[in-house]
C-alpha positions in Angstrom: 99.9 86.8 104.1 97.9 89.5 102.4 94.7 88.0 103.9 96.0 88.6 107.4 96.8 92.2 106.6 93.3 92.7 105.0 91.7 91.3 108.1 93.8 93.5 110.4 93.0 96.5 108.3 89.2 95.8 108.5 89.5 95.2 112.2 91.3 98.4 112.9 89.0 100.4 110.5 86.0 99.2 112.6 87.7 100.2 115.8 88.5 103.5 114.3 84.9 104.3 113.7 83.9 103.2 117.2 86.6 105.1 118.9 86.0 108.2 116.8 82.3 108.3 117.7 83.1 108.0 121.4 86.0 110.5 121.2 84.2 113.3 119.4 81.1 113.2 121.7 82.4 115.9 124.0 84.7 118.1 121.7 84.6 120.1 118.5 84.9 117.9 115.4 87.9 119.9 114.1 89.8 119.5 117.3 89.1 115.8 117.2 90.5 115.5 113.7 93.6 117.5 114.8 94.2 115.2 117.7 93.7 112.0 115.6 95.9 113.4 112.8 98.7 114.2 115.2 98.7 110.7 116.6 98.8 109.3 113.0 101.6 111.6 112.1 103.7 110.4 115.0 103.0 106.7 114.3 103.7 107.0 110.6 107.0 108.9 111.1 108.1 106.3 113.6 107.3 103.5 111.1 109.1 105.4 108.3 112.2 106.0 110.4 112.2 102.4 111.7 111.4 100.4 108.5 112.1 102.6 105.5 115.1 104.0 103.6 114.4 107.8 103.9 116.9 108.5 101.1 114.2 107.5 98.7 112.5 110.8 99.4 114.9 112.4 96.9 113.6 110.0 94.2 109.9 110.9 94.4 108.8 112.2 91.1 106.9 115.4 90.8 103.9 113.5 89.6 104.0 111.1 92.5 104.5 113.9 94.9 101.5 115.8 93.5 99.2 112.7 93.8 100.4 112.0 97.3 99.7 115.6 98.3 96.2 115.4 96.7 95.6 112.1 98.5 96.6 113.7 101.8 94.2 116.6 101.2 91.3 114.4 100.3 92.0 112.2 103.3 92.0 115.2 105.6 88.8 116.5 104.1 87.2 113.1 104.4 88.1 112.9 108.1 86.8 116.4 108.7 83.5 115.7 107.2 83.3 112.3 108.9 83.7 113.9 112.3 81.2 116.6 111.4 78.6 114.0 110.6 79.4 112.0 113.8 79.1 115.2 115.8 75.8 116.1 114.2 74.4 112.6 114.7 75.2 112.7 118.4 74.2 116.3 118.8 77.5 117.8 119.9 
């Protein structure tokens, strides 16, 4: 089963790069990142509400919370720089 998830992950990652390049071609890279992040936020909250036990939030350790926050920060920075590079490559 994990192989199916790995293939789906790779497939959607490839589509992400293609869609991002097309989507950022006419707007500022920071705005593109904001739109993309908002969509991701909605989807992930829907998944959490539909498929998770949200009472587990209370049990997140300080260490886990710190690393999840750091991961979120580095992900956001990665996306910002990714979109800047795309924008530079297509001469926004």
